C-alpha atoms as one frame of an Amber mdcrd trajectory, in Angstrom:
protein
  78.360  27.379   9.415  80.996  24.741   8.694  83.640  27.461   8.623  82.816
  28.539  12.172  81.574  25.386  13.928  84.091  22.568  13.916  82.616  19.221
  12.898  84.123  16.061  11.478  82.874  14.223   8.392  81.438  11.535  10.668
  79.576  14.126  12.738  78.174  15.751   9.603  76.995  12.353   8.362  75.402
  11.622  11.727  73.541  14.936  11.640  72.337  14.266   8.102  71.024  10.836
   9.005  69.301  12.165  12.118  67.050  14.300   9.888  66.459  11.548   7.344
  69.111  12.177   4.692  72.164  10.252   3.559  74.010  13.021   1.694  74.123
  16.765   1.220  72.852  16.234  -2.347  69.639  14.786  -0.888  69.382  17.628
   1.613  69.526  20.272  -1.120  67.485  18.327  -3.693  64.810  21.067  -3.822
  67.385  23.728  -4.759  67.479  24.039  -8.594  70.672  22.682 -10.107  71.326
  25.860 -12.080  71.632  28.038  -8.957  73.956  25.780  -6.986  77.595  26.791
  -6.515  79.746  24.088  -8.074  83.391  25.101  -7.695  83.394  27.488  -4.763
  82.720  31.208  -4.712  84.490  33.230  -7.400  85.385  36.240  -5.261  87.856
  38.984  -6.266  90.885  39.891  -4.181  90.307  42.064  -1.134  90.432  45.872
  -1.348  91.494  48.668   0.940  88.780  50.865   2.426  89.464  53.635  -0.099
  89.449  51.221  -3.048  86.218  49.619  -1.853  84.566  53.042  -1.530  85.526
  53.998  -5.087  84.370  50.644  -6.463  80.997  50.936  -4.735  80.609  54.564
  -5.878  81.200  53.459  -9.459  78.598  50.720  -9.134  76.086  53.125  -7.565
  76.627  55.502 -10.485  75.063  52.918 -12.793  71.726  53.206 -10.999  69.069
  55.221 -12.802  67.126  57.397 -10.398  63.928  58.728 -11.975  62.847  62.235
 -11.084  59.331  61.574 -12.327  57.597  58.425 -11.068  54.165  57.188 -12.189
  54.419  53.594 -10.995  53.008  51.965  -7.864  51.846  48.330  -7.798  52.721
  47.879  -4.133  55.517  50.424  -3.513  54.754  54.141  -3.599  56.717  57.392
  -3.699  55.166  59.747  -1.189  56.384  62.975   0.338  58.244  62.314   3.597
  58.543  65.364   5.896  62.151  66.117   6.843  61.315  65.733  10.533  60.528
  62.035  10.019  64.010  61.109   8.820  65.643  63.471  11.294  63.876  61.898
  14.286  64.233  58.257  13.236  67.942  58.735  12.441  68.727  59.307  16.132
  71.250  56.731  17.285  69.142  55.448  20.162  66.410  54.488  17.703  68.623
  52.966  15.018  70.520  50.759  17.464  67.503  49.639  19.513  66.766  45.917
  19.313  63.836  43.693  20.163  62.721  44.026  23.829  63.735  40.695  25.346
  64.058  42.395  28.745  60.918  44.486  28.674  61.496  46.160  32.018  64.583
  47.959  30.674  63.199  48.578  27.159  60.536  51.139  28.002  61.388  53.439
  25.098  61.130  50.697  22.491  57.952  49.358  24.068  56.339  52.798  24.078
  57.177  53.357  20.398  55.555  50.008  19.561  52.513  50.774  21.721  52.005
  54.124  19.990  52.377  52.443  16.592  49.810  49.787  17.527  47.383  52.475
  18.670  47.700  54.341  15.367  47.178  51.172  13.326  43.995  50.428  15.268
  42.786  53.982  14.618  43.525  53.605  10.892  41.760  50.265  10.462  39.061
  50.585  13.134  39.932  47.166  14.564  40.592  46.325  18.199  44.175  45.086
  18.321  47.432  45.401  16.427  50.635  43.433  16.767  54.086  45.007  16.769
  54.348  44.443  12.969  55.758  41.692  10.765  58.256  41.718   7.919  56.188
  43.145   5.037  52.661  43.373   3.671  52.814  40.054   1.817  53.990  38.243
   4.944  51.172  39.892   6.899  48.618  38.555   4.418  50.032  35.031   4.633
  50.159  35.164   8.438  46.554  36.371   8.517  45.471  33.404   6.418  47.270
  31.077   8.835  45.366  32.652  11.740  42.064  31.524  10.242  42.782  27.835
   9.767  41.506  25.097  12.055  40.857  21.365  11.839  37.636  21.716   9.880
  38.445  24.778   7.797  41.719  24.563   5.902  41.110  26.115   2.466  42.291
  29.669   1.750  40.408  31.763  -0.816  42.302  34.654  -2.410  40.910  37.075
  -4.952  42.714  37.134  -8.300  42.563  40.940  -8.086  45.077  40.930  -5.218
  48.722  41.823  -5.829  50.283  38.808  -7.646  53.325  38.924  -5.356  51.099
  38.713  -2.278  49.328  35.710  -3.789  52.718  34.050  -4.376  53.739  34.511
  -0.726  50.415  33.113   0.493  50.934  30.090  -1.779  54.454  29.605  -0.401
  53.214  29.659   3.192  50.397  27.253   2.417  52.666  24.877   0.493  54.725
  24.381   3.637  51.764  23.285   5.751  49.824  21.436   3.028  47.025  23.974
   2.886  45.019  24.420  -0.306  44.829  27.877  -1.876  41.969  28.646  -4.267
  42.175  31.810  -6.364  38.788  33.421  -6.986  38.644  34.559 -10.650  38.271
  38.204 -11.568  35.608  39.694 -13.816  35.947  43.201 -15.247  38.752  44.014
 -12.841  36.951  42.936  -9.664  36.331  39.696  -7.785  33.779  37.507  -9.565
  30.980  37.192  -6.992  29.343  34.251  -8.771  32.643  32.336  -8.813  33.177
  33.198  -5.151  29.764  31.811  -4.249  30.668  28.519  -5.930  34.045  28.273
  -4.166  32.883  29.080  -0.634  32.043  25.929   1.309  32.307  24.349   4.757
  36.091  23.965   4.369  36.735  27.641   3.562  38.818  29.216   6.323  38.972
  32.746   4.979  38.706  35.100   2.028  41.486  37.606   1.275  40.810  40.725
  -0.824  42.600  44.050  -1.255  41.317  47.607  -0.832  42.037  49.073  -3.394
  42.815  45.997  -5.473  45.910  45.505  -7.660  44.299  47.480 -10.503  43.519
  50.374  -8.157  39.803  49.568  -8.168  37.504  49.888  -5.150  35.354  46.752
  -5.061  32.055  45.951  -3.339  33.699  45.038  -0.039  30.393  44.890   1.839
  29.135  42.136  -0.469  32.441  40.238  -0.318  32.475  40.295   3.479  28.850
  39.256   3.752  29.393  36.281   1.454  32.464  35.140   3.405  30.722  35.383
   6.777  27.564  33.655   5.572  29.745  30.689   4.599  31.382  30.717   8.042
  34.736  31.972   6.726  36.805  34.824   8.136  37.154  38.046   6.136  40.679
  39.422   5.595  41.181  42.802   3.968  44.458  44.078   2.606  44.637  47.869
   2.631  46.634  50.876   1.492  47.242  52.911   4.683  47.151  56.279   2.871
  43.811  55.421   1.252  42.256  54.730   4.658  42.374  58.466   5.360  39.400
  58.927   2.995  37.866  55.458   2.589  35.759  53.290   4.886  37.872  51.272
   7.299  38.187  47.479   7.179  36.242  47.368  10.444  33.340  49.231   8.819
  33.323  46.572   6.101  33.170  43.833   8.740  36.728  42.551   8.330  37.999
  40.138  10.970  41.630  40.890  10.115  43.184  43.821   8.235  46.704  43.677
   6.829  48.764  46.047   4.751  52.150  47.234   3.572  53.364  50.133   5.706
  55.917  51.424   3.168  53.784  54.464   2.208  53.998  55.678   5.826  57.334
  57.472   5.719  59.525  54.713   4.266  61.580  55.539   1.177  61.339  53.445
  -1.979  64.472  51.447  -1.333  65.296  48.534  -3.613  63.539  45.676  -1.834
  62.895  47.274   1.529  63.051  47.109   4.464  59.290  47.354   4.533  56.622
  46.942   7.193  53.831  44.400   7.580  50.802  45.840   9.386  48.408  43.452
  11.128  45.266  44.360  13.049  42.390  42.161  14.155  39.101  42.074  16.010
  39.156  41.254  19.711  37.915  37.739  18.884  41.027  37.120  16.746  43.511
  39.007  18.929  45.068  35.971  20.623  45.888  34.455  17.243  47.957  37.445
  16.113  51.573  36.353  15.488  54.590  37.985  17.087  54.059  40.244  20.061
  51.631  42.829  21.390  52.708  45.652  23.697  50.324  46.856  26.376  50.140
  49.771  28.815  50.036  49.398  32.594  51.411  51.063  35.739  54.453  50.145
  37.798  54.653  49.620  41.562  54.732  53.397  42.083  51.720  54.018  39.877
  53.727  55.430  36.972  52.780  54.726  33.362  54.691  51.697  32.054  54.696
  49.318  29.093  54.853  45.538  28.966  54.744  42.682  26.481  51.081  41.838
  26.951  50.930  38.860  24.613  53.653  36.795  23.023  53.025  33.276  21.779
  55.632  31.235  23.646  55.249  28.181  21.417  57.011  30.222  18.743  60.159
  29.818  20.828  59.876  26.510  22.654  57.336  24.395  20.693  57.954  25.522
  17.141  56.555  22.355  15.563  53.143  23.151  17.101  53.224  26.878  16.437
  50.731  28.527  14.084  53.436  31.078  13.245  57.209  31.291  13.516  57.385
  35.076  13.435  59.316  36.005  16.565  60.464  39.532  15.712  59.129  42.759
  14.270  60.192  45.696  12.093  60.736  48.016  15.065  62.546  50.863  13.276
  60.121  50.785  10.328  57.156  50.730  12.732  58.661  53.680  14.600  59.029
  55.503  11.271  55.370  54.886  10.450  54.361  56.224  13.861  56.514  59.337
  13.504  55.211  59.932   9.968  51.579  59.746  11.116  52.323  62.018  14.076
  53.995  64.633  11.863  51.312  64.471   9.146  48.381  64.435  11.539  44.814
  63.603  10.577  44.432  66.600   8.239  47.792  66.030   6.561  46.980  62.388
   5.830  43.571  63.317   4.409  45.201  65.963   2.218  47.790  63.472   0.919
  45.104  60.898   0.120  42.876  63.496  -1.551  45.714  64.708  -3.756  46.613
  61.122  -4.676  43.151  60.338  -5.999  42.403  63.739  -7.568  45.677  63.711
  -9.511  45.052  60.157 -10.664  41.693  61.175 -12.121  43.242  64.229 -13.781
  45.972  62.086 -15.380  43.505  59.407 -16.490  41.292  61.950 -18.243  44.296
  63.555 -19.942  45.625  60.175 -21.101  42.184  59.313 -22.486  42.390  62.397
 -24.716  45.802  61.126 -25.871  44.247  57.842 -26.961  44.803  55.659 -23.872
  41.390  54.400 -22.832  40.438  53.348 -19.301  40.170  49.556 -19.194  37.838
  49.160 -16.224  34.747  51.327 -15.694  35.048  51.028 -11.916  35.797  53.579
  -9.165  39.491  53.759  -8.302  41.768  55.429  -5.757  45.145  56.450  -7.214
  45.937  53.650  -9.677  44.205  52.742 -12.934  44.768  50.596 -16.026  44.740
  52.004 -19.562  44.617  50.222 -22.893  47.234  51.606 -25.287  46.795  51.971
 -29.080  50.490  51.109 -29.534  52.688  48.602 -27.659  53.014  49.570 -24.012
  56.772  48.952 -24.227  57.127  51.704 -26.840  55.435  54.264 -24.598  57.378
  53.286 -21.492  60.705  53.270 -23.356  60.116  56.772 -24.715  59.164  58.035
 -21.244  62.250  56.459 -19.703  64.524  58.352 -22.110  63.044  61.592 -20.770
  63.510  60.637 -17.119  59.976  59.353 -16.540  59.264  56.006 -14.907  55.927
  55.180 -16.486  53.311  52.802 -15.187  53.705  49.061 -14.832  53.058  47.048
 -18.007  50.374  44.469 -17.166  49.824  43.334 -20.741  51.199  43.955 -24.221
  48.873  46.940 -24.590  47.983  47.685 -20.975  49.655  49.935 -18.395  48.913
  50.303 -14.669  49.506  53.980 -13.810  49.842  55.547 -10.359  49.988  59.062
  -8.971  50.738  60.402  -5.501  50.764  63.854  -3.957  54.325  64.299  -5.294
  53.249  64.335  -8.938  52.758  67.879 -10.238  50.377  69.068 -12.940  53.350
  70.220 -15.013  54.980  66.799 -15.118  51.632  65.079 -15.754  51.008  67.392
 -18.728  54.516  66.704 -20.050  53.991  62.956 -19.669  50.765  63.168 -21.664
  52.544  65.166 -24.396  55.238  62.495 -24.644  52.577  59.787 -24.869  50.831
  61.696 -27.662  54.114  61.903 -29.611  54.677  58.159 -29.342  51.143  57.326
 -30.434  51.358  59.748 -33.354  54.658  58.264 -34.528  53.033  54.815 -34.852
  50.156  56.039 -37.035
């Protein structure tokens, strides 16, 4: 901001000292030396609009866009009906901003209210907020909701997405909260280890449905163990899977969180994505961000208001349990439009195709020599053990335009299918895998 806000050297020094530092080097001590800019930014000369367009087009041409995708691990390629993008591309939606003046933001408030309603229907829980930044943030915020003076230890299953675990650790590092990772056993949460870790200081347990390996765990047992120890039960979920699986509410979850990307959002490089958060009525007032409610105006007409919004997020930040003050309004709108266009039957059909195609691919890969690592029920992702290096298989697939599964070990691959994968391309993938395996024998 120094370029835009005029300040003298003395003023800068005074500001530094007011927050307990004597130099900028001290202020940025936590930033690794190797990523600091030493001699200013090395920027090229400016370009005309036409030159900039050509330069960007050339850069974009280096991207490899795979026509055949068999990778998930947190971001999924689903079919998005044309109506979804057509509706959400309307200018009044794209340019809408957060409803600071609720009385003149009825359209935005209604879109959020409808989104909240759909999220509650998906998860079976009582309340939803207006969304947060992404699924990992939602998980970390949910953990923060559960902490109090006596309970300040967060338990996270090792079978959760590693990136989600990292974000939870980052959140907890900032407020000096301990995170304990519950070990896995045969691809699922180790119940014996969990029993040992749960104690009077445990604030919550976080697990994922399905877990990172695609497996469906014993969520009833996990929830019962957490509640018997006095801890809250947080479930991460895949929103497409909820069309055919039991809801978090049916498993006794206090809070359910998830990544909303599968609900009509394209697989962009890094987002923007959508953090879904729903909770029981007992936990509703601890939800971060805002909640939109329905009421009537002075004339008795249907109207929408900001029902709950934690004011300390704005005026007493040092005492706030969360500093999330915004939401992913356009992404939430997209999720709502997607669910409206798909309908209940469409969502069930998408989920059914996801899991049926995954089982077809797994059986075909087994015949090609890739054995299933975990003998556990799964939704649309599964891990195989390869007879040759996983890198060799994935490299050969890439040359043919196939993005194979995610390597999770030297000889292990996490595969994923969605309704977009056809039988023809699955059969071709298996043939390519067979060729690679044969060439190594």
